[in-house]
C-alpha positions, 0 to 999 in steps of 0.5 A, a space after each residue: 500499500 502506497 502511503 504517499 501521492 506526487 511529493 508527499 514523501 518529502 513531508 517525511 523527510 522534511 519531519 525527519 531531517 528536521 528531528 535528527 537536524 535539531 538533535 545534533 545542533 542542540 547537543 553540539 551547542 549545549 555540550 550535553 549528549 542527552 539534552 535533547 532527550 531531556 528538554 521537550 520543547 525542542 521537539 516544538 523547535 523541530 517540528 516548527 522548523 518542518 512546518 516552516 520548510 513544508 509550508 515554503 515546500 507546498 508554495 513552491 509546489 503551488 507556484 509551479 503549478 500555477 505557472 503551468 496553468 494546472 491549479 490543481 496540480 499541488 493539491 495531488 501531493 499527500 502523505 498518508 492521504 492528507 495534502 501537503 497543504 495540511 502538514 504545517 498545522 500538523 507538525 506544529 500541533 505535534 510540537 505542541 503536543 510534545 509539550 505536555 507529553 511525560 518525559 521518561 
């Protein structure tokens, strides 16, 4: 079963890379290999980064669709049957939810 259509897989890649990049940068800046794991707000930072990058990617797809006179072609890019335009809000909501998740 395919869980994406068009460039929907890019959304998952953006989310994953934002998490990994935020972890590596935070652990380097604070010289603590457990900083990311012990501070849940870093996940919010990663998700806001992912939301911004996903929004920019969607805007790029929209611009390309308008330039080729196919205005509905940008909506065919999905991940888990959700259009790319909704993923910035999903990333932001996930980041906020992680602030309230219990730390183990």
